PDB file of N, CA, C and O in Angstrom:
ATOM      1  N   MET A   1      54.849 -63.547 -27.363  1.00  0.00           N
ATOM      2  CA  MET A   1      53.960 -64.030 -28.386  1.00  0.00           C
ATOM      3  C   MET A   1      52.558 -64.261 -27.818  1.00  0.00           C
ATOM      4  O   MET A   1      51.555 -63.974 -28.472  1.00  0.00           O
ATOM      5  N   ARG A   2      52.508 -64.772 -26.618  1.00  0.00           N
ATOM      6  CA  ARG A   2      51.196 -65.028 -26.019  1.00  0.00           C
ATOM      7  C   ARG A   2      50.422 -63.724 -25.849  1.00  0.00           C
ATOM      8  O   ARG A   2      49.229 -63.675 -26.147  1.00  0.00           O
ATOM      9  N   LEU A   3      51.070 -62.688 -25.384  1.00  0.00           N
ATOM     10  CA  LEU A   3      50.407 -61.387 -25.231  1.00  0.00           C
ATOM     11  C   LEU A   3      49.925 -60.876 -26.583  1.00  0.00           C
ATOM     12  O   LEU A   3      48.807 -60.374 -26.701  1.00  0.00           O
ATOM     13  N   ALA A   4      50.767 -61.004 -27.597  1.00  0.00           N
ATOM     14  CA  ALA A   4      50.378 -60.560 -28.936  1.00  0.00           C
ATOM     15  C   ALA A   4      49.164 -61.347 -29.434  1.00  0.00           C
ATOM     16  O   ALA A   4      48.255 -60.777 -30.038  1.00  0.00           O
ATOM     17  N   GLN A   5      49.151 -62.650 -29.179  1.00  0.00           N
ATOM     18  CA  GLN A   5      47.992 -63.462 -29.561  1.00  0.00           C
ATOM     19  C   GLN A   5      46.748 -62.979 -28.841  1.00  0.00           C
ATOM     20  O   GLN A   5      45.696 -62.793 -29.453  1.00  0.00           O
ATOM     21  N   ASP A   6      46.874 -62.777 -27.536  1.00  0.00           N
ATOM     22  CA  ASP A   6      45.726 -62.338 -26.730  1.00  0.00           C
ATOM     23  C   ASP A   6      45.185 -60.995 -27.202  1.00  0.00           C
ATOM     24  O   ASP A   6      43.978 -60.754 -27.152  1.00  0.00           O
ATOM     25  N   ARG A   7      46.081 -60.116 -27.661  1.00  0.00           N
ATOM     26  CA  ARG A   7      45.666 -58.783 -28.116  1.00  0.00           C
ATOM     27  C   ARG A   7      45.163 -58.792 -29.545  1.00  0.00           C
ATOM     28  O   ARG A   7      44.592 -57.803 -30.003  1.00  0.00           O
ATOM     29  N   GLY A   8      45.364 -59.896 -30.261  1.00  0.00           N
ATOM     30  CA  GLY A   8      44.938 -59.971 -31.648  1.00  0.00           C
ATOM     31  C   GLY A   8      45.933 -59.373 -32.624  1.00  0.00           C
ATOM     32  O   GLY A   8      45.583 -59.067 -33.764  1.00  0.00           O
ATOM     33  N   ASP A   9      47.177 -59.205 -32.182  1.00  0.00           N
ATOM     34  CA  ASP A   9      48.207 -58.664 -33.065  1.00  0.00           C
ATOM     35  C   ASP A   9      48.574 -59.671 -34.149  1.00  0.00           C
ATOM     36  O   ASP A   9      48.437 -60.880 -33.959  1.00  0.00           O
ATOM     37  N   HIS A  10      49.036 -59.167 -35.276  1.00  0.00           N
ATOM     38  CA  HIS A  10      49.420 -60.033 -36.389  1.00  0.00           C
ATOM     39  C   HIS A  10      50.922 -60.308 -36.427  1.00  0.00           C
ATOM     40  O   HIS A  10      51.359 -61.307 -36.998  1.00  0.00           O
ATOM     41  N   GLU A  11      51.706 -59.425 -35.819  1.00  0.00           N
ATOM     42  CA  GLU A  11      53.143 -59.626 -35.798  1.00  0.00           C
ATOM     43  C   GLU A  11      53.761 -58.951 -34.587  1.00  0.00           C
ATOM     44  O   GLU A  11      53.167 -58.070 -33.966  1.00  0.00           O
ATOM     45  N   VAL A  12      54.971 -59.390 -34.269  1.00  0.00           N
ATOM     46  CA  VAL A  12      55.771 -58.785 -33.205  1.00  0.00           C
ATOM     47  C   VAL A  12      57.039 -58.281 -33.864  1.00  0.00           C
ATOM     48  O   VAL A  12      57.652 -58.988 -34.664  1.00  0.00           O
ATOM     49  N   THR A  13      57.435 -57.061 -33.533  1.00  0.00           N
ATOM     50  CA  THR A  13      58.675 -56.511 -34.072  1.00  0.00           C
ATOM     51  C   THR A  13      59.612 -56.172 -32.924  1.00  0.00           C
ATOM     52  O   THR A  13      59.190 -55.961 -31.787  1.00  0.00           O
ATOM     53  N   LEU A  14      60.904 -56.128 -33.258  1.00  0.00           N
ATOM     54  CA  LEU A  14      61.905 -55.759 -32.270  1.00  0.00           C
ATOM     55  C   LEU A  14      63.118 -55.193 -32.975  1.00  0.00           C
ATOM     56  O   LEU A  14      63.285 -55.352 -34.184  1.00  0.00           O
ATOM     57  N   THR A  15      63.959 -54.530 -32.204  1.00  0.00           N
ATOM     58  CA  THR A  15      65.266 -54.105 -32.694  1.00  0.00           C
ATOM     59  C   THR A  15      66.310 -54.706 -31.770  1.00  0.00           C
ATOM     60  O   THR A  15      66.094 -54.853 -30.567  1.00  0.00           O
ATOM     61  N   THR A  16      67.441 -55.049 -32.359  1.00  0.00           N
ATOM     62  CA  THR A  16      68.524 -55.637 -31.582  1.00  0.00           C
ATOM     63  C   THR A  16      69.841 -55.373 -32.304  1.00  0.00           C
ATOM     64  O   THR A  16      69.860 -54.809 -33.397  1.00  0.00           O
ATOM     65  N   PHE A  17      70.930 -55.784 -31.685  1.00  0.00           N
ATOM     66  CA  PHE A  17      72.233 -55.610 -32.319  1.00  0.00           C
ATOM     67  C   PHE A  17      72.429 -56.658 -33.407  1.00  0.00           C
ATOM     68  O   PHE A  17      72.161 -57.844 -33.216  1.00  0.00           O
ATOM     69  N   ARG A  18      72.898 -56.190 -34.533  1.00  0.00           N
ATOM     70  CA  ARG A  18      73.089 -57.023 -35.718  1.00  0.00           C
ATOM     71  C   ARG A  18      74.185 -58.072 -35.522  1.00  0.00           C
ATOM     72  O   ARG A  18      74.011 -59.226 -35.912  1.00  0.00           O
ATOM     73  N   ASP A  19      75.297 -57.684 -34.928  1.00  0.00           N
ATOM     74  CA  ASP A  19      76.482 -58.540 -34.919  1.00  0.00           C
ATOM     75  C   ASP A  19      76.826 -59.146 -33.567  1.00  0.00           C
ATOM     76  O   ASP A  19      77.898 -59.735 -33.428  1.00  0.00           O
ATOM     77  N   VAL A  20      75.975 -59.029 -32.580  1.00  0.00           N
ATOM     78  CA  VAL A  20      76.230 -59.667 -31.291  1.00  0.00           C
ATOM     79  C   VAL A  20      75.711 -61.101 -31.394  1.00  0.00           C
ATOM     80  O   VAL A  20      74.542 -61.326 -31.710  1.00  0.00           O
ATOM     81  N   ALA A  21      76.579 -62.054 -31.128  1.00  0.00           N
ATOM     82  CA  ALA A  21      76.276 -63.465 -31.398  1.00  0.00           C
ATOM     83  C   ALA A  21      74.994 -63.961 -30.736  1.00  0.00           C
ATOM     84  O   ALA A  21      74.311 -64.822 -31.291  1.00  0.00           O
ATOM     85  N   PHE A  22      74.666 -63.446 -29.588  1.00  0.00           N
ATOM     86  CA  PHE A  22      73.486 -63.965 -28.890  1.00  0.00           C
ATOM     87  C   PHE A  22      72.247 -63.106 -29.101  1.00  0.00           C
ATOM     88  O   PHE A  22      71.231 -63.350 -28.450  1.00  0.00           O
ATOM     89  N   ASN A  23      72.287 -62.129 -29.966  1.00  0.00           N
ATOM     90  CA  ASN A  23      71.105 -61.292 -30.202  1.00  0.00           C
ATOM     91  C   ASN A  23      70.355 -61.724 -31.464  1.00  0.00           C
ATOM     92  O   ASN A  23      69.436 -62.541 -31.399  1.00  0.00           O
ATOM     93  N   SER A  24      70.749 -61.180 -32.593  1.00  0.00           N
ATOM     94  CA  SER A  24      70.035 -61.459 -33.841  1.00  0.00           C
ATOM     95  C   SER A  24      69.910 -62.958 -34.122  1.00  0.00           C
ATOM     96  O   SER A  24      68.819 -63.410 -34.471  1.00  0.00           O
ATOM     97  N   PRO A  25      70.981 -63.749 -33.986  1.00  0.00           N
ATOM     98  CA  PRO A  25      70.839 -65.194 -34.235  1.00  0.00           C
ATOM     99  C   PRO A  25      69.842 -65.870 -33.290  1.00  0.00           C
ATOM    100  O   PRO A  25      69.131 -66.792 -33.691  1.00  0.00           O
ATOM    101  N   TYR A  26      69.794 -65.421 -32.061  1.00  0.00           N
ATOM    102  CA  TYR A  26      68.832 -65.981 -31.105  1.00  0.00           C
ATOM    103  C   TYR A  26      67.406 -65.781 -31.615  1.00  0.00           C
ATOM    104  O   TYR A  26      66.611 -66.720 -31.648  1.00  0.00           O
ATOM    105  N   TYR A  27      67.095 -64.555 -32.009  1.00  0.00           N
ATOM    106  CA  TYR A  27      65.749 -64.266 -32.482  1.00  0.00           C
ATOM    107  C   TYR A  27      65.441 -64.993 -33.790  1.00  0.00           C
ATOM    108  O   TYR A  27      64.308 -65.421 -34.007  1.00  0.00           O
ATOM    109  N   GLU A  28      66.439 -65.137 -34.660  1.00  0.00           N
ATOM    110  CA  GLU A  28      66.230 -65.883 -35.901  1.00  0.00           C
ATOM    111  C   GLU A  28      65.868 -67.336 -35.597  1.00  0.00           C
ATOM    112  O   GLU A  28      65.014 -67.913 -36.270  1.00  0.00           O
ATOM    113  N   ARG A  29      66.501 -67.924 -34.602  1.00  0.00           N
ATOM    114  CA  ARG A  29      66.175 -69.302 -34.218  1.00  0.00           C
ATOM    115  C   ARG A  29      64.735 -69.417 -33.706  1.00  0.00           C
ATOM    116  O   ARG A  29      64.157 -70.504 -33.697  1.00  0.00           O
ATOM    117  N   HIS A  30      64.171 -68.301 -33.286  1.00  0.00           N
ATOM    118  CA  HIS A  30      62.805 -68.292 -32.768  1.00  0.00           C
ATOM    119  C   HIS A  30      61.804 -67.705 -33.759  1.00  0.00           C
ATOM    120  O   HIS A  30      60.717 -67.269 -33.381  1.00  0.00           O
ATOM    121  N   GLY A  31      62.194 -67.701 -35.037  1.00  0.00           N
ATOM    122  CA  GLY A  31      61.248 -67.352 -36.091  1.00  0.00           C
ATOM    123  C   GLY A  31      61.226 -65.899 -36.535  1.00  0.00           C
ATOM    124  O   GLY A  31      60.450 -65.548 -37.424  1.00  0.00           O
ATOM    125  N   PHE A  32      62.052 -65.040 -35.945  1.00  0.00           N
ATOM    126  CA  PHE A  32      62.102 -63.648 -36.374  1.00  0.00           C
ATOM    127  C   PHE A  32      62.960 -63.526 -37.631  1.00  0.00           C
ATOM    128  O   PHE A  32      63.937 -64.254 -37.809  1.00  0.00           O
ATOM    129  N   GLU A  33      62.577 -62.594 -38.492  1.00  0.00           N
ATOM    130  CA  GLU A  33      63.322 -62.340 -39.721  1.00  0.00           C
ATOM    131  C   GLU A  33      63.676 -60.864 -39.801  1.00  0.00           C
ATOM    132  O   GLU A  33      62.898 -60.008 -39.380  1.00  0.00           O
ATOM    133  N   PRO A  34      64.860 -60.566 -40.345  1.00  0.00           N
ATOM    134  CA  PRO A  34      65.231 -59.161 -40.522  1.00  0.00           C
ATOM    135  C   PRO A  34      64.264 -58.460 -41.483  1.00  0.00           C
ATOM    136  O   PRO A  34      63.741 -59.066 -42.419  1.00  0.00           O
ATOM    137  N   VAL A  35      64.045 -57.179 -41.226  1.00  0.00           N
ATOM    138  CA  VAL A  35      63.196 -56.355 -42.091  1.00  0.00           C
ATOM    139  C   VAL A  35      64.114 -55.378 -42.824  1.00  0.00           C
ATOM    140  O   VAL A  35      64.759 -54.537 -42.199  1.00  0.00           O
ATOM    141  N   ALA A  36      64.168 -55.491 -44.145  1.00  0.00           N
ATOM    142  CA  ALA A  36      65.000 -54.598 -44.955  1.00  0.00           C
ATOM    143  C   ALA A  36      64.503 -53.156 -44.823  1.00  0.00           C
ATOM    144  O   ALA A  36      63.314 -52.914 -44.615  1.00  0.00           O
ATOM    145  N   GLU A  37      65.424 -52.214 -44.945  1.00  0.00           N
ATOM    146  CA  GLU A  37      65.050 -50.803 -44.777  1.00  0.00           C
ATOM    147  C   GLU A  37      63.859 -50.378 -45.627  1.00  0.00           C
ATOM    148  O   GLU A  37      62.967 -49.705 -45.111  1.00  0.00           O
ATOM    149  N   PRO A  38      63.806 -50.742 -46.912  1.00  0.00           N
ATOM    150  CA  PRO A  38      62.653 -50.288 -47.715  1.00  0.00           C
ATOM    151  C   PRO A  38      61.314 -50.870 -47.262  1.00  0.00           C
ATOM    152  O   PRO A  38      60.257 -50.342 -47.609  1.00  0.00           O
ATOM    153  N   ASP A  39      61.358 -51.954 -46.490  1.00  0.00           N
ATOM    154  CA  ASP A  39      60.125 -52.626 -46.051  1.00  0.00           C
ATOM    155  C   ASP A  39      59.685 -52.224 -44.651  1.00  0.00           C
ATOM    156  O   ASP A  39      58.684 -52.735 -44.149  1.00  0.00           O
ATOM    157  N   ARG A  40      60.414 -51.319 -44.018  1.00  0.00           N
ATOM    158  CA  ARG A  40      60.098 -50.927 -42.650  1.00  0.00           C
ATOM    159  C   ARG A  40      58.923 -49.958 -42.604  1.00  0.00           C
ATOM    160  O   ARG A  40      58.807 -49.054 -43.432  1.00  0.00           O
ATOM    161  N   SER A  41      58.067 -50.165 -41.631  1.00  0.00           N
ATOM    162  CA  SER A  41      56.946 -49.245 -41.417  1.00  0.00           C
ATOM    163  C   SER A  41      57.466 -47.935 -40.841  1.00  0.00           C
ATOM    164  O   SER A  41      58.618 -47.843 -40.417  1.00  0.00           O
ATOM    165  N   ASP A  42      56.612 -46.933 -40.830  1.00  0.00           N
ATOM    166  CA  ASP A  42      56.992 -45.650 -40.235  1.00  0.00           C
ATOM    167  C   ASP A  42      57.367 -45.825 -38.765  1.00  0.00           C
ATOM    168  O   ASP A  42      58.287 -45.171 -38.274  1.00  0.00           O
ATOM    169  N   ALA A  43      56.652 -46.712 -38.062  1.00  0.00           N
ATOM    170  CA  ALA A  43      56.948 -46.945 -36.641  1.00  0.00           C
ATOM    171  C   ALA A  43      58.324 -47.573 -36.462  1.00  0.00           C
ATOM    172  O   ALA A  43      59.044 -47.233 -35.523  1.00  0.00           O
ATOM    173  N   MET A  44      58.691 -48.482 -37.352  1.00  0.00           N
ATOM    174  CA  MET A  44      60.012 -49.105 -37.269  1.00  0.00           C
ATOM    175  C   MET A  44      61.114 -48.082 -37.523  1.00  0.00           C
ATOM    176  O   MET A  44      62.127 -48.064 -36.823  1.00  0.00           O
ATOM    177  N   VAL A  45      60.914 -47.240 -38.519  1.00  0.00           N
ATOM    178  CA  VAL A  45      61.884 -46.197 -38.836  1.00  0.00           C
ATOM    179  C   VAL A  45      62.031 -45.250 -37.647  1.00  0.00           C
ATOM    180  O   VAL A  45      63.144 -44.857 -37.297  1.00  0.00           O
ATOM    181  N   ALA A  46      60.919 -44.887 -37.033  1.00  0.00           N
ATOM    182  CA  ALA A  46      60.936 -43.984 -35.876  1.00  0.00           C
ATOM    183  C   ALA A  46      61.664 -44.632 -34.693  1.00  0.00           C
ATOM    184  O   ALA A  46      62.379 -43.946 -33.962  1.00  0.00           O
ATOM    185  N   ARG A  47      61.491 -45.928 -34.499  1.00  0.00           N
ATOM    186  CA  ARG A  47      62.162 -46.629 -33.400  1.00  0.00           C
ATOM    187  C   ARG A  47      63.670 -46.580 -33.575  1.00  0.00           C
ATOM    188  O   ARG A  47      64.391 -46.294 -32.620  1.00  0.00           O
ATOM    189  N   VAL A  48      64.163 -46.855 -34.788  1.00  0.00           N
ATOM    190  CA  VAL A  48      65.594 -46.826 -35.053  1.00  0.00           C
ATOM    191  C   VAL A  48      66.128 -45.397 -34.871  1.00  0.00           C
ATOM    192  O   VAL A  48      67.218 -45.214 -34.329  1.00  0.00           O
ATOM    193  N   ALA A  49      65.385 -44.403 -35.310  1.00  0.00           N
ATOM    194  CA  ALA A  49      65.792 -43.005 -35.132  1.00  0.00           C
ATOM    195  C   ALA A  49      65.857 -42.639 -33.653  1.00  0.00           C
ATOM    196  O   ALA A  49      66.784 -41.948 -33.230  1.00  0.00           O
ATOM    197  N   ALA A  50      64.888 -43.090 -32.865  1.00  0.00           N
ATOM    198  CA  ALA A  50      64.888 -42.811 -31.426  1.00  0.00           C
ATOM    199  C   ALA A  50      66.088 -43.475 -30.756  1.00  0.00           C
ATOM    200  O   ALA A  50      66.717 -42.882 -29.879  1.00  0.00           O
ATOM    201  N   GLU A  51      66.407 -44.698 -31.165  1.00  0.00           N
ATOM    202  CA  GLU A  51      67.577 -45.378 -30.607  1.00  0.00           C
ATOM    203  C   GLU A  51      68.854 -44.614 -30.940  1.00  0.00           C
ATOM    204  O   GLU A  51      69.762 -44.520 -30.115  1.00  0.00           O
ATOM    205  N   ALA A  52      68.917 -44.069 -32.156  1.00  0.00           N
ATOM    206  CA  ALA A  52      70.091 -43.287 -32.566  1.00  0.00           C
ATOM    207  C   ALA A  52      70.255 -42.051 -31.685  1.00  0.00           C
ATOM    208  O   ALA A  52      71.376 -41.657 -31.364  1.00  0.00           O
ATOM    209  N   GLU A  53      69.146 -41.449 -31.300  1.00  0.00           N
ATOM    210  CA  GLU A  53      69.212 -40.285 -30.415  1.00  0.00           C
ATOM    211  C   GLU A  53      69.806 -40.649 -29.053  1.00  0.00           C
ATOM    212  O   GLU A  53      70.391 -39.802 -28.378  1.00  0.00           O
ATOM    213  N   TYR A  54      69.650 -41.916 -28.656  1.00  0.00           N
ATOM    214  CA  TYR A  54      70.217 -42.398 -27.396  1.00  0.00           C
ATOM    215  C   TYR A  54      71.628 -42.939 -27.564  1.00  0.00           C
ATOM    216  O   TYR A  54      72.206 -43.476 -26.620  1.00  0.00           O
ATOM    217  N   GLY A  55      72.185 -42.800 -28.767  1.00  0.00           N
ATOM    218  CA  GLY A  55      73.565 -43.176 -28.996  1.00  0.00           C
ATOM    219  C   GLY A  55      73.794 -44.543 -29.629  1.00  0.00           C
ATOM    220  O   GLY A  55      74.941 -44.966 -29.777  1.00  0.00           O
ATOM    221  N   LEU A  56      72.726 -45.240 -30.004  1.00  0.00           N
ATOM    222  CA  LEU A  56      72.903 -46.541 -30.657  1.00  0.00           C
ATOM    223  C   LEU A  56      73.072 -46.322 -32.162  1.00  0.00           C
ATOM    224  O   LEU A  56      72.224 -45.701 -32.804  1.00  0.00           O
ATOM    225  N   ASP A  57      74.154 -46.829 -32.712  1.00  0.00           N
ATOM    226  CA  ASP A  57      74.462 -46.669 -34.130  1.00  0.00           C
ATOM    227  C   ASP A  57      73.475 -47.480 -34.972  1.00  0.00           C
ATOM    228  O   ASP A  57      73.421 -48.703 -34.839  1.00  0.00           O
ATOM    229  N   PRO A  58      72.694 -46.824 -35.837  1.00  0.00           N
ATOM    230  CA  PRO A  58      71.707 -47.542 -36.659  1.00  0.00           C
ATOM    231  C   PRO A  58      72.327 -48.631 -37.536  1.00  0.00           C
ATOM    232  O   PRO A  58      71.663 -49.615 -37.862  1.00  0.00           O
ATOM    233  N   VAL A  59      73.578 -48.462 -37.914  1.00  0.00           N
ATOM    234  CA  VAL A  59      74.254 -49.462 -38.744  1.00  0.00           C
ATOM    235  C   VAL A  59      74.423 -50.774 -37.976  1.00  0.00           C
ATOM    236  O   VAL A  59      74.449 -51.849 -38.574  1.00  0.00           O
ATOM    237  N   GLN A  60      74.536 -50.682 -36.667  1.00  0.00           N
ATOM    238  CA  GLN A  60      74.723 -51.867 -35.833  1.00  0.00           C
ATOM    239  C   GLN A  60      73.403 -52.494 -35.376  1.00  0.00           C
ATOM    240  O   GLN A  60      73.402 -53.508 -34.679  1.00  0.00           O
ATOM    241  N   ARG A  61      72.296 -51.894 -35.767  1.00  0.00           N
ATOM    242  CA  ARG A  61      70.986 -52.370 -35.337  1.00  0.00           C
ATOM    243  C   ARG A  61      70.294 -53.140 -36.464  1.00  0.00           C
ATOM    244  O   ARG A  61      70.558 -52.905 -37.643  1.00  0.00           O
ATOM    245  N   VAL A  62      69.429 -54.035 -36.096  1.00  0.00           N
ATOM    246  CA  VAL A  62      68.615 -54.756 -37.064  1.00  0.00           C
ATOM    247  C   VAL A  62      67.174 -54.743 -36.549  1.00  0.00           C
ATOM    248  O   VAL A  62      66.918 -54.942 -35.361  1.00  0.00           O
ATOM    249  N   VAL A  63      66.252 -54.505 -37.464  1.00  0.00           N
ATOM    250  CA  VAL A  63      64.824 -54.566 -37.147  1.00  0.00           C
ATOM    251  C   VAL A  63      64.358 -55.958 -37.564  1.00  0.00           C
ATOM    252  O   VAL A  63      64.661 -56.420 -38.664  1.00  0.00           O
ATOM    253  N   MET A  64      63.625 -56.614 -36.685  1.00  0.00           N
ATOM    254  CA  MET A  64      63.166 -57.973 -36.970  1.00  0.00           C
ATOM    255  C   MET A  64      61.664 -58.078 -36.695  1.00  0.00           C
ATOM    256  O   MET A  64      61.100 -57.310 -35.915  1.00  0.00           O
ATOM    257  N   ARG A  65      61.038 -59.047 -37.357  1.00  0.00           N
ATOM    258  CA  ARG A  65      59.625 -59.284 -37.108  1.00  0.00           C
ATOM    259  C   ARG A  65      59.309 -60.771 -37.221  1.00  0.00           C
ATOM    260  O   ARG A  65      60.019 -61.544 -37.864  1.00  0.00           O
ATOM    261  N   ARG A  66      58.231 -61.125 -36.577  1.00  0.00           N
ATOM    262  CA  ARG A  66      57.736 -62.512 -36.627  1.00  0.00           C
ATOM    263  C   ARG A  66      56.215 -62.462 -36.613  1.00  0.00           C
ATOM    264  O   ARG A  66      55.607 -61.700 -35.861  1.00  0.00           O
ATOM    265  N   SER A  67      55.626 -63.276 -37.446  1.00  0.00           N
ATOM    266  CA  SER A  67      54.173 -63.398 -37.450  1.00  0.00           C
ATOM    267  C   SER A  67      53.730 -64.070 -36.167  1.00  0.00           C
ATOM    268  O   SER A  67      54.415 -64.948 -35.644  1.00  0.00           O
ATOM    269  N   VAL A  68      52.586 -63.653 -35.669  1.00  0.00           N
ATOM    270  CA  VAL A  68      52.029 -64.244 -34.466  1.00  0.00           C
ATOM    271  C   VAL A  68      51.348 -65.559 -34.865  1.00  0.00           C
ATOM    272  O   VAL A  68      50.523 -65.582 -35.778  1.00  0.00           O
ATOM    273  N   PRO A  69      51.696 -66.648 -34.180  1.00  0.00           N
ATOM    274  CA  PRO A  69      51.067 -67.937 -34.510  1.00  0.00           C
ATOM    275  C   PRO A  69      49.544 -67.843 -34.436  1.00  0.00           C
ATOM    276  O   PRO A  69      48.985 -67.182 -33.561  1.00  0.00           O
ATOM    277  N   GLY A  70      48.906 -68.508 -35.355  1.00  0.00           N
ATOM    278  CA  GLY A  70      47.444 -68.524 -35.372  1.00  0.00           C
ATOM    279  C   GLY A  70      46.831 -67.309 -36.020  1.00  0.00           C
ATOM    280  O   GLY A  70      45.612 -67.137 -35.986  1.00  0.00           O
ATOM    281  N   ARG A  71      47.649 -66.467 -36.609  1.00  0.00           N
ATOM    282  CA  ARG A  71      47.147 -65.250 -37.259  1.00  0.00           C
ATOM    283  C   ARG A  71      47.306 -65.363 -38.741  1.00  0.00           C
ATOM    284  O   ARG A  71      46.944 -64.442 -39.473  1.00  0.00           O
TER     285      ARG A  71
END
């Protein structure tokens, strides 16, 4: 978050496993929210597609985002 603030970014996004107890819930506790498929940017869609090429099942993945504090 500090790097994002320093760069002037408005949000931070990530992908993680949907059903692993210490992944998605961890990020939710830190202010990240899931991004529904229709609301995903082209970059988010491309990230999930790239992960699929490496063998990660898109159904098991979740895209999350959090606004950068002070933005």
